[in-house]
C-alpha positions in Angstrom: 5.5 -14.3 -45.9 6.6 -16.4 -43.0 9.8 -14.4 -42.7 7.9 -11.1 -42.6 5.6 -12.5 -39.9 8.6 -13.6 -37.8 10.3 -10.2 -38.3 7.2 -8.3 -37.2 7.0 -10.6 -34.1 10.6 -9.9 -33.3 10.0 -6.1 -33.6 6.9 -6.3 -31.3 8.6 -8.5 -28.7 10.8 -5.7 -27.1 7.9 -3.3 -27.1 5.7 -5.8 -25.2 8.5 -6.5 -22.7 8.9 -2.7 -22.1 5.2 -2.3 -21.6 5.3 -5.0 -19.0 8.3 -3.5 -17.3 6.7 0.0 -17.0 4.8 0.6 -13.8 1.3 2.0 -13.7 0.6 5.3 -12.1 -1.1 3.6 -9.2 2.0 1.4 -8.6 4.3 4.5 -8.7 2.0 6.3 -6.3 1.9 3.3 -4.0 5.7 3.2 -4.0 5.9 6.9 -3.3 3.5 6.6 -0.3 5.4 3.7 1.1 8.6 5.7 0.6 7.1 8.5 2.6 6.3 6.2 5.4 9.8 4.6 5.2 11.2 8.1 5.4 9.3 8.9 8.6 10.5 5.6 10.1 14.1 6.3 9.0 14.0 9.7 10.6 13.2 8.1 13.9 9.4 8.4 13.8 8.9 11.9 15.3 5.6 11.9 17.2 4.9 15.4 16.1 4.8 14.3 12.4 2.4 11.4 12.9 -0.7 13.4 11.8 1.0 15.3 9.0 3.0 12.5 7.6 1.7 9.1 8.6 -2.0 9.7 8.9 -2.2 11.7 5.7 -0.1 9.2 3.8 -2.1 6.3 5.1 -5.3 8.1 4.0 -3.9 8.4 0.5 -2.9 4.7 0.5 -6.3 3.6 1.6 -8.0 5.5 -1.2 -5.4 4.5 -3.8 -5.8 0.8 -3.0 -9.6 0.8 -2.7 -11.7 -0.4 -5.6 -13.7 2.2 -7.6 -16.9 1.4 -5.7 -15.1 1.4 -2.4 -13.7 4.9 -3.0 -17.2 6.3 -3.3 -18.5 4.5 -0.2 -15.4 5.1 1.9 -15.7 8.8 1.2 -19.4 9.0 1.9 -21.5 6.3 3.6 -18.7 4.1 5.1 -16.6 6.8 6.5 -16.0 4.7 9.7 -14.4 2.0 7.5 -12.1 4.6 5.9 -11.1 5.8 9.4 -10.5 2.2 10.5 -8.2 1.4 7.6 -6.3 4.6 8.1 -5.9 3.8 11.8 -4.6 0.3 11.0 -2.1 1.7 8.5 -1.0 4.3 11.1 -0.6 1.7 13.9 1.4 -0.6 11.7 3.6 2.2 10.6 4.1 3.6 14.1 4.8 0.1 15.4 7.9 0.0 13.3 9.5 2.7 15.5 7.4 2.8 18.6 6.1 -0.7 19.6 2.3 -0.7 19.9 0.7 -2.9 22.6 -1.8 -4.3 20.1 1.0 -6.0 18.1 2.3 -7.7 21.2 -0.6 -10.1 20.8 -0.1 -12.5 17.9 -3.9 -12.7 17.4 -3.9 -9.1 16.3 -1.4 -9.7 13.5 -3.4 -12.9 12.5 -6.6 -10.9 12.3 -5.1 -8.0 10.4 -2.5 -9.7 8.2 -4.1 -13.1 7.5 -7.8 -12.9 8.0 -8.6 -9.5 6.6 -9.9 -9.1 3.1 -8.4 -5.6 2.8 -5.5 -6.0 0.4 -3.7 -3.0 1.8 -3.4 -4.7 5.2 -1.6 -7.6 3.6 0.8 -5.2 1.9 1.4 -3.3 5.1 2.1 -6.4 7.1 4.7 -7.6 4.6 6.2 -4.1 4.4 6.4 -3.8 8.2 7.7 -7.3 8.5 4.8 -8.6 10.5 4.6 -11.4 7.9 
């Protein structure tokens, strides 16, 4: 009986490792959106593409990384919070190619990257090498 149990455990082990290795749909989408922003940066950050590429992608990232309850309120009663998050994402992205005056002040990065409770801001700061 003990050998059967050990055999079953050995069979299940690779499956559990594979399950952990697979990324969730949200993780794949997040990578895709960051890849879109990386592509814009790599192409030189054309100002004419800011709205269609950066702002739209940042809007998708904001909604993707928001909690279920936040998604509802950001789309309805807290629209200004949604706009703010998109603006921060856009500024951080644009700053990678075209330095933004806000980021010349270390206090700005501290507030956005270290003191904010918005998880997306921390990811953006790491991605943009502000942290």
